[in-house]
N, C-alpha and C positions, 0 to 999 in steps of 0.2 A: 437499405431498409428504410431510413428516414425519408429519402425521396419518395418510395413507394407509399409510405404511410401518408405523406402530405398529397399526393396524387389521389389516393383512395379517399381521404376525407373531401377532398374538393369535389370529386366525382359523384360522391354520395350526397352531395348538398349540405354538408355540415357548415354552419355559419363559422366565418372567420372569427378569431378572437378580437374582442374590443381592445382598444389601446390600453396598455397597462396590464393586461392579463398575460400570465405566462403560460406557455404552452407545456403540458405534462405528458410524459410517455411511461408506459409500464413495458418492461421486457423480461424475459426469462433469464436465469442464471448464465445460460450460454453466451449472452450479450455482455456479460461483465468483464469489460477489458478497458484498458487505458485509452485505446484508439476510439472505441465507441462513446465512452464517457467524454472525451475531448471533443469529439464532433457534436454531440449534444450541447455541451457548454458553448462551442463556438456558434451554435444555431440558436442559442438562448432557450433551450429546451431543458426542463427539469426532469431528469431521468430517474425512475425508481426500478432498479435492476438489483436483484439479490446477489450476494457475493458468494460465489461457487466455493470459495476457499475458507468460509467462516468456521466450519467445524475443525478444520486443520489448525486454525490459530488458537484453539482452545486445548487445554490439556484433558486427560480423561475424567477429571472432576469438574469441568465446567469453568475452570479459571482461564482467563485470558493469558495467552503467551505474550511477551514483549514483541513489538513489531518496530519498524523503522521509526514510526512517528513517536515512539516512547523514548527514543534517544534524542537528545538535544544536541544540535550542531552549534559549536562555538567557532564563529568565523575568524576571530582574532588569533586563536590558537590552532586553527584548521584541525580540531578534534571533535569527536562525538563523545557525549558524556551519556553513560548508562543511567538508567533509573536509580541506581544505588551510588551514582556519582563517580564511578571509575571512568577513566579515559580510554577511548579507543583512538589510537594514533594512525595517521596516514602511513600506509605501508607500501602500496604500489598502484600503478595503474594496469588494467587488464582489458582484454577484448574477449567476450563471450557472445557467441552466436552474432558476430559482427557489431556488437553494441560495446562501446568503450565505457569503462567505469573505473571508479577508484575503490580500493579496498582500505577500510579502517579496521584495526583490530586491537582487542584488549589484551592485557598481559595474562599469560597463564596463571601467574601467581595470584592475580586479583580474582579470576574465574573460579580457580580450585576451591577457594575458601568461602566463595559467595553462597549465602543461604538461599538464594532464589535463582540458581543456575538453571534449574529446570524450566523456569519461565522464559529463558533465553534460548534454550535449545529446543530443536524440533523433533528429535527422535530418541529413543532410548540408547541407539547406537551412538549418537552424538554425545550423549551425557556419559557413557561408559568409556569411550574411547577418547576421551578429552586430553589431547595432547597439545593444544593450543588454545589461547584466548578466543572469546567471542569475536566474530568478524562480520562486518557489514560491507555490502557491495552497492555502492551508490552510483546511479547512472542518472543522466538528465531526465530520462523517461520515468524513472521509479524513484527519484529523490523526492526530498520534501517539496511540498506544494503541488503534488500531482493529483490527477482526478481520482484515481483509485482509493488514495488516502482520504481525499474529501468525501467521497461517496460512503467509505466505511464509517467515517466520523458522523455523517448524517444518519446512516442506518442505526448506529448505536443509541440514537436519541429516540 
């Protein structure tokens, strides 16, 4: 898509950007992916693509649910800390759809008494069938510092 856009602009006689100007691109929500955002960043293109999952990350009352970037990673302890200060400990490595990841999990005891558990859970089923603490699956692709997170932070402004 980016190659075709560049060719179309050139063919239509659009002047190239002057030095110091950053190329911008607008795309629809179907293009909101880690791969597309990474490619734009590598080409030094500022992408404006709406997040197709934005509504899912809000509860029914418009409150933002907790996401990975709301959890702080403590490298020295190899734990994540939730916004309430509870620790999610490393439990195991997994492979899902061919992608290796690490699972960090909070204790059930901490989560059961948490007043904001509904901000951590994604569904009513997850809230009612709580038999383990909150878990995060961390992969290189979707871990801290990824393009999806950066795009969501930009869109929040």
